[in-house]
C-alpha positions in Angstrom: 0.1 -0.1 -0.1 2.7 2.4 0.9 4.4 1.9 -2.6 1.2 2.3 -4.3 0.5 5.8 -2.3 4.1 7.0 -3.3 3.2 6.1 -7.1 0.0 8.1 -6.7 1.7 11.1 -5.0 4.3 11.0 -7.7 1.8 10.7 -10.5 0.0 13.7 -9.1 3.0 15.9 -8.9 4.0 15.0 -12.3 0.5 15.8 -13.8 0.5 19.1 -11.9 4.0 20.0 -13.3 3.0 18.9 -16.9 -0.2 21.0 -17.0 1.6 24.2 -15.9 -0.3 24.5 -12.6 1.3 25.0 -9.5 2.2 28.7 -9.5 -0.3 28.8 -6.6 -0.4 25.4 -4.9 -1.6 24.1 -1.4 -0.7 20.9 0.6 -3.6 18.7 1.4 -3.5 16.3 4.3 -1.5 13.6 2.8 1.3 16.0 2.1 0.6 16.2 -1.8 0.7 19.5 -3.5 -2.5 20.2 -5.4 -3.3 23.2 -7.3 -5.4 25.9 -6.2 -5.2 28.4 -9.0 -5.7 27.5 -12.6 -4.9 30.9 -14.0 -1.5 29.9 -15.2 -2.6 27.3 -17.8 -3.5 29.6 -20.3 -0.5 31.7 -20.4 0.7 32.4 -23.7 3.8 30.7 -25.0 6.7 32.9 -26.1 8.4 31.2 -29.1 11.9 31.5 -29.9 11.1 33.3 -33.1 9.9 36.5 -31.0 13.2 36.6 -29.2 15.3 36.6 -32.5 16.8 40.1 -33.3 15.9 41.3 -36.9 18.1 40.7 -39.7 21.0 43.2 -40.0 20.7 46.2 -42.0 22.7 46.5 -45.3 23.9 50.0 -44.3 26.7 50.5 -41.6 25.3 51.6 -38.1 24.6 55.3 -38.0 24.3 56.0 -41.6 21.6 55.9 -44.5 22.2 54.4 -47.9 20.5 54.7 -51.2 20.8 52.3 -54.0 20.3 52.5 -57.6 18.6 48.9 -57.7 15.8 47.5 -55.8 18.0 44.6 -54.7 20.2 47.1 -52.6 23.2 47.1 -55.1 24.7 50.1 -56.8 25.1 52.4 -53.8 24.3 55.9 -54.7 24.7 57.6 -51.6 26.0 57.0 -47.8 25.3 59.6 -45.3 25.3 60.1 -41.5 23.6 63.5 -41.8 21.7 64.5 -38.6 18.1 65.6 -38.0 17.2 68.7 -39.7 19.6 68.0 -42.8 18.9 68.2 -46.4 21.1 65.6 -48.4 21.1 65.7 -52.2 21.2 62.6 -54.2 21.7 62.1 -58.1 18.4 60.5 -59.2 17.6 56.8 -59.4 17.0 55.8 -55.9 15.3 52.5 -56.0 16.1 51.1 -52.4 17.4 52.3 -49.3 18.6 51.1 -46.0 18.2 53.3 -42.8 20.5 52.5 -39.9 19.9 55.6 -37.9 17.6 56.8 -35.2 16.1 59.4 -37.6 13.3 59.3 -40.2 14.7 59.8 -43.9 12.1 61.2 -46.3 12.9 61.0 -50.1 11.6 64.2 -51.8 11.0 65.1 -55.3 11.4 68.8 -56.0 10.8 68.8 -59.7 8.6 70.2 -61.3 7.2 72.1 -58.3 6.9 72.1 -54.5 8.5 69.6 -52.5 6.6 66.2 -52.7 7.4 63.3 -50.2 7.9 60.3 -52.3 9.1 57.6 -49.9 9.8 57.5 -46.1 12.4 55.1 -44.3 11.6 54.8 -40.4 14.5 54.5 -38.1 16.2 51.3 -38.5 14.5 50.0 -41.5 15.1 49.4 -45.2 12.8 48.8 -48.1 12.4 49.2 -51.9 10.7 52.3 -53.4 7.5 51.3 -55.3 7.5 51.3 -58.9 5.4 54.6 -59.3 8.0 56.5 -57.1 11.1 54.8 -58.7 13.9 57.2 -59.8 12.0 60.3 -58.4 14.0 61.2 -55.2 16.1 64.3 -55.6 17.0 64.8 -52.1 16.4 63.5 -48.6 15.1 65.1 -45.5 16.2 64.0 -42.3 13.6 64.1 -39.5 
């Protein structure tokens, strides 16, 4: 009988551990821990993917790079200009990599008033849409 009780207590302890209960547990009269609070059962699982850092940006830390091709090749410009700057670029920007803490805005100034064409958030990169391709004359750093 004693062996059977030990097996039952071990089984109950294992069941409590496997179900994730036991954050709040009480001891019954037999000395076996039993779950009294089941709120921990539905705790969301955090996958390893959510803890993985994003892929490294193509441009060096602290700089913004503009490229002539959509696949981040054919570098047109590399700049570490600060907030409030205006940076000229020869046309043809198809993609950009922003490895700065500032927003970079690609602007078209021809034929009239400045028109924001594409924006890169801090620490992001992206390909300019086909409608905006080759239309950036300068960048405003914000």
